[in-house]
Structure formats: structure tokens, C-alpha cells
N, C-alpha and C positions, 0 to 999 in steps of 0.2 A: 487491411492493407497500409493504411496510414502509419499504424503503429509499429509495422515492420519496417517502413522507410524510416521513421523516427528512431528507432533502435539501431538501424545501420547507419544512420548520420551519425547519433551520439557516439557508435562504437568507433567511426573513422576520426571523429574529434578527439575522441580517448586516446587513439593509438598516435596521433601526431601531436600529443602533448597539450591541446589547446585548451581543452576543459579544465586541466588542473589548476590553471591560474584564475578561471572565473566560477569555480564550484561553489564557493561560499555563497557568493552574490545571487548564483542562479538556483543555489537548494533553496536560500531564504526566498527568494522569489516563488519558487514551486511550491514550498510550504504555505505561503501566503495565499496563493492562488486555491489551493487546497482548502484552505479556510474559507476563501471567498464562496468555492462551491459548496461548500458546508452552510454558509450563512444562506446563500441561495435555494437550499436543497436540491443542487444539481449533484446528486448521488454518482450518476456517470462520470461526469466531470471530475468529482472528487476523487473516484476510483483511478480513473487512469492518469490523474496527478500523482496519487499515491502509488501507483504502479511504476512510474518513471522516477519517483524518488527512490524507491527502492532498486531500479536497476543501477541508477547513477550511483547510489551507495555502495553498492557491492563492487561495482567497476573503481572505486576509490578507496576500496579497502575498508570499508564500514559495515560489514557483512551483519551484526547484531541489527543495526539500523535498517539494512535492506530486508531482512526477515519482519521487522516490525511493521514498516510499510507495505512491504507486500501483505502481511497477514491481514493489516485493517482493509486493504484493497478487494481482498479475497472475501472477506466478512461482508462488504458492500455488494460485491458482484452475487454472493450466494443471496441476500436480502433483496436484490433485482430480479434475481432468476437468471442471471447472465452466465450460464455455464460455460459459453467458451471464454468469456474473461477470466474466470475462474480457473478455468484449466490451463491457458497460458501463464498465468501467475504461479499456479502450483507448479507447472514447469519449470519457472524462472526460478522459484526457490531453492531448487538443486543447487543451483551454482554457489549461493551463498552458505548454505548448510555444508555443501561439501569443503569450502572453504575452511568454515568454522571447525569441523572436523578435523582436516588436516592440521590446523593449528593445534588443536587440543592433543592430536595424535605427537606432534613434535614436542610439544610442553612435556607429555608424558614421558617420551624418550630423554628428555632433556634431565627430567627429575630423576629416572632411573639411572641415568650415567653419573649424574652428582651423587646419588646415594652408593652407587659403586665406588666412585673415588673416594667418599667419606669413610666407607667401610677400609679401603686400603690405606688410609692416612691413620683410620685407628689402629690397625694393626701395627703399622710403622710407628706409632707413639708407644703402642705397649711393649713392643721389641726394645725401644731404647730405655723406657723405663725400667723393664725387669733384665735388660742385656747388660753386657759388661760396660763398664765406664770408659767412655772415651776420654782421652786426654792429653 
């Protein structure tokens, strides 16, 4: 329940544009907390923090970081036998993976369009080279 309320609060702050100004410092603080949890061998705290870092990373457009952080958290949840936490993060991973897939699809489309335009330019250049002289 607490994580759901936290996620809802983060969503509201993101929508209001409040987080964008403090993301770097908050992310650094959360990363530091994650390190402290690791040093204190508080695996549950570390996994929760990594999950939060993944959530924030996705919502700020850093989907690879989101996948990495959530992946590390999932490994910890598995080690702890916390199938609930694992399931939540596996579900959350769908969003950054979908965003990454969408970007790759768009990149593929841009590459195809660039290749099509280049072929047209090549045909035009070949026509000018072998066609009647303009003058």
C-alpha cells in the first residue's frame, strides 16, 4: 500500500513538473540510499530504492536506466523470496521496454525513409550524369 501511495505521489509531481527540477539531486540521494542499504545489508530497502529509481528513470525518459535498476531490484527480490515485489517490478518493466521498443521502431522507420530518399537521389544523380546536358 505504501509503495502504491508513493508511486501515485511521484506521478502527481511528475505531471505538475515539480520533479524535473530536482530529479538529479533526488536520484543521486536515492542512489546513495541504495548504497547505504547495501552496506547495511538491508536488501529489502535496497530493492525498494532501486525500484523507485527505475520508476523515476522511466518517467524522466531514461528507460535503459529504468530497466537496469528494476532488473537489479528483481534479482534482490528473487534472492529474498519476495515474489510480490518481483511481480510488481516485472509488471513495471513493461513500460520502459515498450518505450524502448517504440523508439527502436521509430528509428527503424527513419532509417528506411532515409534509404528510400537516398535511392531517389541516386536515380536522379544517375539520370543527370547520363542524360542530356543542361545548359
